[in-house]
PDB file as gemmi writes it, atoms N, CA and C in Angstrom:
CRYST1    1.000    1.000    1.000  90.00  90.00  90.00 P 1                      
ATOM      1  N   MET A   1     -28.090  61.929 -83.186  1.00  0.00           N  
ATOM      2  CA  MET A   1     -27.107  63.002 -82.421  1.00  0.00           C  
ATOM      3  C   MET A   1     -28.068  63.936 -81.159  1.00  0.00           C  
ATOM      4  N   PHE A   2     -27.398  64.184 -80.508  1.00  0.00           N  
ATOM      5  CA  PHE A   2     -27.673  64.811 -79.361  1.00  0.00           C  
ATOM      6  C   PHE A   2     -27.814  66.164 -79.540  1.00  0.00           C  
ATOM      7  N   LYS A   3     -28.675  67.680 -79.369  1.00  0.00           N  
ATOM      8  CA  LYS A   3     -28.453  68.559 -79.448  1.00  0.00           C  
ATOM      9  C   LYS A   3     -28.605  69.557 -77.726  1.00  0.00           C  
ATOM     10  N   VAL A   4     -27.528  69.614 -77.626  1.00  0.00           N  
ATOM     11  CA  VAL A   4     -27.314  70.118 -76.107  1.00  0.00           C  
ATOM     12  C   VAL A   4     -26.575  71.878 -76.518  1.00  0.00           C  
ATOM     13  N   SER A   5     -26.863  72.852 -75.472  1.00  0.00           N  
ATOM     14  CA  SER A   5     -26.203  73.613 -74.667  1.00  0.00           C  
ATOM     15  C   SER A   5     -25.129  72.830 -73.240  1.00  0.00           C  
ATOM     16  N   ALA A   6     -23.982  73.392 -73.600  1.00  0.00           N  
ATOM     17  CA  ALA A   6     -23.459  72.751 -72.197  1.00  0.00           C  
ATOM     18  C   ALA A   6     -22.282  74.546 -71.688  1.00  0.00           C  
ATOM     19  N   ASP A   7     -22.522  74.467 -70.460  1.00  0.00           N  
ATOM     20  CA  ASP A   7     -21.473  75.297 -69.869  1.00  0.00           C  
ATOM     21  C   ASP A   7     -20.755  75.244 -68.087  1.00  0.00           C  
ATOM     22  N   GLY A   8     -19.818  75.671 -68.532  1.00  0.00           N  
ATOM     23  CA  GLY A   8     -19.129  75.342 -67.394  1.00  0.00           C  
ATOM     24  C   GLY A   8     -17.702  76.084 -67.598  1.00  0.00           C  
ATOM     25  N   SER A   9     -16.768  74.996 -66.582  1.00  0.00           N  
ATOM     26  CA  SER A   9     -15.249  75.857 -66.125  1.00  0.00           C  
ATOM     27  C   SER A   9     -14.826  75.068 -68.011  1.00  0.00           C  
ATOM     28  N   LYS A  10     -13.875  75.294 -68.471  1.00  0.00           N  
ATOM     29  CA  LYS A  10     -13.053  74.690 -69.905  1.00  0.00           C  
ATOM     30  C   LYS A  10     -12.552  73.859 -69.846  1.00  0.00           C  
ATOM     31  N   GLU A  11     -11.682  73.263 -68.373  1.00  0.00           N  
ATOM     32  CA  GLU A  11     -11.197  72.131 -68.383  1.00  0.00           C  
ATOM     33  C   GLU A  11     -11.547  70.826 -68.503  1.00  0.00           C  
ATOM     34  N   GLU A  12     -12.787  70.450 -68.012  1.00  0.00           N  
ATOM     35  CA  GLU A  12     -13.569  69.287 -67.726  1.00  0.00           C  
ATOM     36  C   GLU A  12     -14.712  69.034 -68.339  1.00  0.00           C  
ATOM     37  N   PRO A  13     -15.183  67.912 -68.886  1.00  0.00           N  
ATOM     38  CA  PRO A  13     -16.307  68.275 -68.853  1.00  0.00           C  
ATOM     39  C   PRO A  13     -17.493  68.037 -67.987  1.00  0.00           C  
ATOM     40  N   VAL A  14     -18.997  68.486 -68.765  1.00  0.00           N  
ATOM     41  CA  VAL A  14     -20.180  68.987 -67.746  1.00  0.00           C  
ATOM     42  C   VAL A  14     -21.261  67.613 -67.642  1.00  0.00           C  
ATOM     43  N   GLY A  15     -20.931  66.854 -68.201  1.00  0.00           N  
ATOM     44  CA  GLY A  15     -21.601  65.682 -68.071  1.00  0.00           C  
ATOM     45  C   GLY A  15     -21.328  64.607 -69.248  1.00  0.00           C  
ATOM     46  N   LYS A  16     -21.997  63.833 -69.878  1.00  0.00           N  
ATOM     47  CA  LYS A  16     -21.808  62.995 -70.985  1.00  0.00           C  
ATOM     48  C   LYS A  16     -23.543  62.464 -71.118  1.00  0.00           C  
ATOM     49  N   VAL A  17     -23.641  61.570 -72.829  1.00  0.00           N  
ATOM     50  CA  VAL A  17     -24.308  61.728 -73.217  1.00  0.00           C  
ATOM     51  C   VAL A  17     -24.209  59.624 -73.667  1.00  0.00           C  
ATOM     52  N   ASP A  18     -25.297  59.153 -73.415  1.00  0.00           N  
ATOM     53  CA  ASP A  18     -25.280  57.901 -73.852  1.00  0.00           C  
ATOM     54  C   ASP A  18     -26.705  57.172 -74.663  1.00  0.00           C  
ATOM     55  N   VAL A  19     -26.008  55.981 -74.955  1.00  0.00           N  
ATOM     56  CA  VAL A  19     -27.183  55.602 -75.524  1.00  0.00           C  
ATOM     57  C   VAL A  19     -27.770  53.993 -74.528  1.00  0.00           C  
ATOM     58  N   ASN A  20     -28.804  53.652 -74.653  1.00  0.00           N  
ATOM     59  CA  ASN A  20     -28.350  52.589 -73.251  1.00  0.00           C  
ATOM     60  C   ASN A  20     -29.689  51.214 -74.210  1.00  0.00           C  
ATOM     61  N   ALA A  21     -29.300  50.009 -74.282  1.00  0.00           N  
ATOM     62  CA  ALA A  21     -30.144  49.439 -75.451  1.00  0.00           C  
ATOM     63  C   ALA A  21     -30.942  47.961 -74.675  1.00  0.00           C  
ATOM     64  N   PHE A  22     -31.763  47.956 -73.589  1.00  0.00           N  
ATOM     65  CA  PHE A  22     -32.049  46.489 -73.310  1.00  0.00           C  
ATOM     66  C   PHE A  22     -33.302  45.726 -73.705  1.00  0.00           C  
ATOM     67  N   SER A  23     -33.586  44.191 -73.171  1.00  0.00           N  
ATOM     68  CA  SER A  23     -34.520  43.799 -73.957  1.00  0.00           C  
ATOM     69  C   SER A  23     -35.523  43.599 -73.210  1.00  0.00           C  
ATOM     70  N   ASP A  24     -34.899  43.438 -71.765  1.00  0.00           N  
ATOM     71  CA  ASP A  24     -36.075  43.165 -70.680  1.00  0.00           C  
ATOM     72  C   ASP A  24     -36.470  44.829 -69.637  1.00  0.00           C  
ATOM     73  N   ALA A  25     -36.982  44.103 -68.625  1.00  0.00           N  
ATOM     74  CA  ALA A  25     -37.476  45.643 -67.395  1.00  0.00           C  
ATOM     75  C   ALA A  25     -36.020  46.714 -67.173  1.00  0.00           C  
ATOM     76  N   LYS A  26     -35.010  45.729 -67.280  1.00  0.00           N  
ATOM     77  CA  LYS A  26     -33.210  46.404 -66.352  1.00  0.00           C  
ATOM     78  C   LYS A  26     -32.336  46.979 -67.674  1.00  0.00           C  
ATOM     79  N   PRO A  27     -32.327  48.101 -67.672  1.00  0.00           N  
ATOM     80  CA  PRO A  27     -31.700  48.531 -68.659  1.00  0.00           C  
ATOM     81  C   PRO A  27     -29.879  48.241 -68.195  1.00  0.00           C  
ATOM     82  N   ASP A  28     -29.241  47.422 -69.297  1.00  0.00           N  
ATOM     83  CA  ASP A  28     -27.935  47.340 -69.352  1.00  0.00           C  
ATOM     84  C   ASP A  28     -26.988  48.454 -70.021  1.00  0.00           C  
ATOM     85  N   ASN A  29     -25.553  47.906 -69.114  1.00  0.00           N  
ATOM     86  CA  ASN A  29     -24.519  49.326 -69.555  1.00  0.00           C  
ATOM     87  C   ASN A  29     -24.957  49.961 -70.572  1.00  0.00           C  
ATOM     88  N   PRO A  30     -24.475  51.127 -71.291  1.00  0.00           N  
ATOM     89  CA  PRO A  30     -24.789  52.068 -72.374  1.00  0.00           C  
ATOM     90  C   PRO A  30     -23.925  51.437 -73.762  1.00  0.00           C  
ATOM     91  N   ILE A  31     -24.281  51.552 -74.513  1.00  0.00           N  
ATOM     92  CA  ILE A  31     -23.742  50.985 -75.552  1.00  0.00           C  
ATOM     93  C   ILE A  31     -22.574  51.725 -76.518  1.00  0.00           C  
ATOM     94  N   ALA A  32     -23.189  53.030 -75.938  1.00  0.00           N  
ATOM     95  CA  ALA A  32     -22.598  54.359 -76.959  1.00  0.00           C  
ATOM     96  C   ALA A  32     -22.601  55.326 -76.073  1.00  0.00           C  
ATOM     97  N   ALA A  33     -21.813  56.232 -75.746  1.00  0.00           N  
ATOM     98  CA  ALA A  33     -21.273  57.367 -74.698  1.00  0.00           C  
ATOM     99  C   ALA A  33     -20.686  58.068 -75.622  1.00  0.00           C  
ATOM    100  N   ALA A  34     -20.512  59.947 -75.027  1.00  0.00           N  
ATOM    101  CA  ALA A  34     -19.539  60.528 -75.185  1.00  0.00           C  
ATOM    102  C   ALA A  34     -19.919  61.652 -73.913  1.00  0.00           C  
ATOM    103  N   ASP A  35     -18.222  62.128 -73.957  1.00  0.00           N  
ATOM    104  CA  ASP A  35     -18.756  63.267 -73.313  1.00  0.00           C  
ATOM    105  C   ASP A  35     -18.959  64.669 -73.403  1.00  0.00           C  
ATOM    106  N   LEU A  36     -19.393  65.546 -72.601  1.00  0.00           N  
ATOM    107  CA  LEU A  36     -20.613  67.244 -72.754  1.00  0.00           C  
ATOM    108  C   LEU A  36     -19.065  68.068 -72.392  1.00  0.00           C  
ATOM    109  N   LYS A  37     -18.705  68.864 -73.161  1.00  0.00           N  
ATOM    110  CA  LYS A  37     -17.637  69.998 -72.953  1.00  0.00           C  
ATOM    111  C   LYS A  37     -18.109  70.877 -72.808  1.00  0.00           C  
ATOM    112  N   PRO A  38     -17.274  72.052 -72.044  1.00  0.00           N  
ATOM    113  CA  PRO A  38     -18.597  73.167 -72.314  1.00  0.00           C  
ATOM    114  C   PRO A  38     -18.403  73.590 -73.704  1.00  0.00           C  
ATOM    115  N   ALA A  39     -18.970  74.529 -73.913  1.00  0.00           N  
ATOM    116  CA  ALA A  39     -18.846  75.099 -75.818  1.00  0.00           C  
ATOM    117  C   ALA A  39     -20.109  76.439 -75.453  1.00  0.00           C  
ATOM    118  N   ARG A  40     -19.476  77.063 -76.784  1.00  0.00           N  
ATOM    119  CA  ARG A  40     -20.546  78.613 -76.568  1.00  0.00           C  
ATOM    120  C   ARG A  40     -21.722  78.413 -77.770  1.00  0.00           C  
ATOM    121  N   GLY A  41     -22.484  78.505 -77.114  1.00  0.00           N  
ATOM    122  CA  GLY A  41     -23.626  77.819 -78.164  1.00  0.00           C  
ATOM    123  C   GLY A  41     -24.173  76.244 -78.044  1.00  0.00           C  
ATOM    124  N   GLU A  42     -25.034  75.845 -79.582  1.00  0.00           N  
ATOM    125  CA  GLU A  42     -25.263  74.494 -79.418  1.00  0.00           C  
ATOM    126  C   GLU A  42     -23.905  73.755 -80.190  1.00  0.00           C  
ATOM    127  N   GLN A  43     -24.263  72.470 -79.192  1.00  0.00           N  
ATOM    128  CA  GLN A  43     -23.442  70.944 -80.293  1.00  0.00           C  
ATOM    129  C   GLN A  43     -24.295  70.002 -80.484  1.00  0.00           C  
ATOM    130  N   ARG A  44     -23.746  69.184 -81.803  1.00  0.00           N  
ATOM    131  CA  ARG A  44     -24.222  68.518 -81.831  1.00  0.00           C  
ATOM    132  C   ARG A  44     -23.349  67.666 -81.772  1.00  0.00           C  
ATOM    133  N   VAL A  45     -23.575  66.612 -80.876  1.00  0.00           N  
ATOM    134  CA  VAL A  45     -22.954  65.619 -80.064  1.00  0.00           C  
ATOM    135  C   VAL A  45     -23.361  64.076 -81.232  1.00  0.00           C  
ATOM    136  N   THR A  46     -22.793  63.309 -81.731  1.00  0.00           N  
ATOM    137  CA  THR A  46     -22.790  62.330 -82.391  1.00  0.00           C  
ATOM    138  C   THR A  46     -22.485  60.971 -81.286  1.00  0.00           C  
ATOM    139  N   VAL A  47     -23.236  59.616 -81.844  1.00  0.00           N  
ATOM    140  CA  VAL A  47     -22.959  58.617 -81.006  1.00  0.00           C  
ATOM    141  C   VAL A  47     -23.464  58.108 -81.924  1.00  0.00           C  
ATOM    142  N   ASP A  48     -22.427  57.285 -82.383  1.00  0.00           N  
ATOM    143  CA  ASP A  48     -22.975  55.855 -83.522  1.00  0.00           C  
ATOM    144  C   ASP A  48     -23.272  54.908 -82.605  1.00  0.00           C  
ATOM    145  N   PHE A  49     -23.844  53.888 -83.199  1.00  0.00           N  
ATOM    146  CA  PHE A  49     -24.655  52.680 -82.606  1.00  0.00           C  
ATOM    147  C   PHE A  49     -25.500  51.599 -83.142  1.00  0.00           C  
ATOM    148  N   SER A  50     -25.062  50.335 -83.307  1.00  0.00           N  
ATOM    149  CA  SER A  50     -25.999  49.648 -84.101  1.00  0.00           C  
ATOM    150  C   SER A  50     -27.268  49.161 -83.225  1.00  0.00           C  
ATOM    151  N   GLY A  51     -28.243  49.160 -83.761  1.00  0.00           N  
ATOM    152  CA  GLY A  51     -29.629  48.232 -83.115  1.00  0.00           C  
ATOM    153  C   GLY A  51     -29.801  46.949 -83.740  1.00  0.00           C  
ATOM    154  N   GLU A  52     -30.691  46.432 -82.582  1.00  0.00           N  
ATOM    155  CA  GLU A  52     -31.297  44.982 -82.652  1.00  0.00           C  
ATOM    156  C   GLU A  52     -32.336  44.724 -83.094  1.00  0.00           C  
ATOM    157  N   ALA A  53     -33.228  43.983 -83.404  1.00  0.00           N  
ATOM    158  CA  ALA A  53     -34.362  43.896 -83.510  1.00  0.00           C  
ATOM    159  C   ALA A  53     -35.035  42.870 -82.423  1.00  0.00           C  
ATOM    160  N   GLY A  54     -35.577  43.855 -81.254  1.00  0.00           N  
ATOM    161  CA  GLY A  54     -36.517  43.773 -79.926  1.00  0.00           C  
ATOM    162  C   GLY A  54     -36.123  44.423 -79.057  1.00  0.00           C  
ATOM    163  N   MET A  55     -35.212  44.761 -79.286  1.00  0.00           N  
ATOM    164  CA  MET A  55     -34.645  45.959 -78.333  1.00  0.00           C  
ATOM    165  C   MET A  55     -34.930  46.975 -78.111  1.00  0.00           C  
ATOM    166  N   LYS A  56     -35.126  47.697 -77.074  1.00  0.00           N  
ATOM    167  CA  LYS A  56     -35.391  48.660 -76.414  1.00  0.00           C  
ATOM    168  C   LYS A  56     -34.318  49.791 -76.126  1.00  0.00           C  
ATOM    169  N   TYR A  57     -34.218  50.926 -76.585  1.00  0.00           N  
ATOM    170  CA  TYR A  57     -33.128  51.841 -76.389  1.00  0.00           C  
ATOM    171  C   TYR A  57     -33.979  53.437 -75.869  1.00  0.00           C  
ATOM    172  N   GLU A  58     -32.630  54.186 -74.855  1.00  0.00           N  
ATOM    173  CA  GLU A  58     -32.886  54.921 -73.615  1.00  0.00           C  
ATOM    174  C   GLU A  58     -31.716  56.221 -74.835  1.00  0.00           C  
ATOM    175  N   PHE A  59     -31.807  57.262 -75.114  1.00  0.00           N  
ATOM    176  CA  PHE A  59     -30.989  58.432 -75.184  1.00  0.00           C  
ATOM    177  C   PHE A  59     -30.588  58.892 -73.870  1.00  0.00           C  
ATOM    178  N   ARG A  60     -29.911  59.526 -73.276  1.00  0.00           N  
ATOM    179  CA  ARG A  60     -29.923  59.507 -72.188  1.00  0.00           C  
ATOM    180  C   ARG A  60     -28.849  60.582 -72.266  1.00  0.00           C  
ATOM    181  N   ILE A  61     -29.190  62.029 -71.336  1.00  0.00           N  
ATOM    182  CA  ILE A  61     -28.150  63.306 -71.202  1.00  0.00           C  
ATOM    183  C   ILE A  61     -27.712  63.377 -69.560  1.00  0.00           C  
ATOM    184  N   TRP A  62     -26.641  62.988 -69.761  1.00  0.00           N  
ATOM    185  CA  TRP A  62     -26.128  63.144 -67.633  1.00  0.00           C  
ATOM    186  C   TRP A  62     -25.527  64.206 -67.301  1.00  0.00           C  
ATOM    187  N   ALA A  63     -25.491  65.057 -66.362  1.00  0.00           N  
ATOM    188  CA  ALA A  63     -25.264  66.406 -65.552  1.00  0.00           C  
ATOM    189  C   ALA A  63     -23.813  65.609 -64.422  1.00  0.00           C  
ATOM    190  N   ASN A  64     -23.243  65.815 -64.369  1.00  0.00           N  
ATOM    191  CA  ASN A  64     -22.002  65.568 -63.839  1.00  0.00           C  
ATOM    192  C   ASN A  64     -21.941  66.639 -62.094  1.00  0.00           C  
ATOM    193  N   GLY A  65     -22.435  68.290 -62.484  1.00  0.00           N  
ATOM    194  CA  GLY A  65     -22.655  69.023 -61.553  1.00  0.00           C  
ATOM    195  C   GLY A  65     -21.615  70.038 -61.868  1.00  0.00           C  
ATOM    196  N   LYS A  66     -21.038  69.530 -62.729  1.00  0.00           N  
ATOM    197  CA  LYS A  66     -19.805  70.618 -62.795  1.00  0.00           C  
ATOM    198  C   LYS A  66     -20.064  71.989 -63.588  1.00  0.00           C  
ATOM    199  N   GLY A  67     -21.353  71.955 -64.189  1.00  0.00           N  
ATOM    200  CA  GLY A  67     -21.971  72.664 -64.742  1.00  0.00           C  
ATOM    201  C   GLY A  67     -23.101  72.851 -64.887  1.00  0.00           C  
ATOM    202  N   MET A  68     -23.427  73.426 -66.091  1.00  0.00           N  
ATOM    203  CA  MET A  68     -25.083  73.651 -66.935  1.00  0.00           C  
ATOM    204  C   MET A  68     -25.171  73.205 -68.528  1.00  0.00           C  
ATOM    205  N   ILE A  69     -26.197  71.756 -68.503  1.00  0.00           N  
ATOM    206  CA  ILE A  69     -26.868  71.305 -69.913  1.00  0.00           C  
ATOM    207  C   ILE A  69     -28.571  71.537 -70.253  1.00  0.00           C  
ATOM    208  N   SER A  70     -28.279  71.987 -71.030  1.00  0.00           N  
ATOM    209  CA  SER A  70     -29.361  72.146 -71.800  1.00  0.00           C  
ATOM    210  C   SER A  70     -29.509  71.105 -72.480  1.00  0.00           C  
ATOM    211  N   ALA A  71     -31.075  70.590 -72.746  1.00  0.00           N  
ATOM    212  CA  ALA A  71     -31.022  69.450 -74.004  1.00  0.00           C  
ATOM    213  C   ALA A  71     -32.184  69.941 -74.738  1.00  0.00           C  
ATOM    214  N   LYS A  72     -31.866  70.149 -76.270  1.00  0.00           N  
ATOM    215  CA  LYS A  72     -33.234  70.603 -77.245  1.00  0.00           C  
ATOM    216  C   LYS A  72     -33.268  69.384 -77.779  1.00  0.00           C  
ATOM    217  N   GLU A  73     -32.748  68.908 -78.396  1.00  0.00           N  
ATOM    218  CA  GLU A  73     -33.405  67.570 -79.426  1.00  0.00           C  
ATOM    219  C   GLU A  73     -31.910  66.329 -79.245  1.00  0.00           C  
ATOM    220  N   VAL A  74     -32.731  65.452 -79.639  1.00  0.00           N  
ATOM    221  CA  VAL A  74     -32.524  64.097 -79.957  1.00  0.00           C  
ATOM    222  C   VAL A  74     -32.785  63.393 -81.753  1.00  0.00           C  
ATOM    223  N   VAL A  75     -31.192  63.522 -82.088  1.00  0.00           N  
ATOM    224  CA  VAL A  75     -31.974  63.044 -83.667  1.00  0.00           C  
ATOM    225  C   VAL A  75     -31.483  62.053 -84.098  1.00  0.00           C  
ATOM    226  N   ILE A  76     -32.377  60.627 -84.398  1.00  0.00           N  
ATOM    227  CA  ILE A  76     -32.221  59.468 -84.923  1.00  0.00           C  
ATOM    228  C   ILE A  76     -31.732  58.948 -86.515  1.00  0.00           C  
ATOM    229  N   GLU A  77     -30.675  59.134 -87.493  1.00  0.00           N  
ATOM    230  CA  GLU A  77     -30.667  58.995 -88.290  1.00  0.00           C  
ATOM    231  C   GLU A  77     -30.201  57.493 -88.846  1.00  0.00           C  
ATOM    232  N   ARG A  78     -30.770  56.727 -89.589  1.00  0.00           N  
ATOM    233  CA  ARG A  78     -30.723  55.839 -90.361  1.00  0.00           C  
ATOM    234  C   ARG A  78     -29.035  55.407 -91.176  1.00  0.00           C  
ATOM    235  N   LYS A  79     -28.005  54.957 -91.086  1.00  0.00           N  
ATOM    236  CA  LYS A  79     -27.105  54.884 -91.915  1.00  0.00           C  
ATOM    237  C   LYS A  79     -27.072  54.296 -92.809  1.00  0.00           C  
ATOM    238  N   GLY A  80     -26.157  54.439 -94.363  1.00  0.00           N  
ATOM    239  CA  GLY A  80     -26.229  53.450 -95.041  1.00  0.00           C  
ATOM    240  C   GLY A  80     -27.736  53.425 -96.184  1.00  0.00           C  
TER     241      GLY A  80                                                      
END                                                                             
C-alpha cells in the first residue's frame, strides 16, 4: 500500500504508483500499477502483486507533471 497525497485538476491522474520486479541489474516492466488521482488529504493506494524467490522489487511513485504528489509511506503486507 502506498500512502500519498496528490493535488491537481480533478479531471485527470497526476501520476501513478507501481511495483517492479527483476532478477538482474536491469528492471523489467512493472508487474502491478495504479493511477494517482487528485483527492483531499492522504490516499491509500493498494497494488496487489505476487512475489517470487530470488527477485528484487522496486516500489515507485511517478509524477506526470499535471499536479503535485507527496509520498508518505510504502507498506508491504503478506496476504493469506
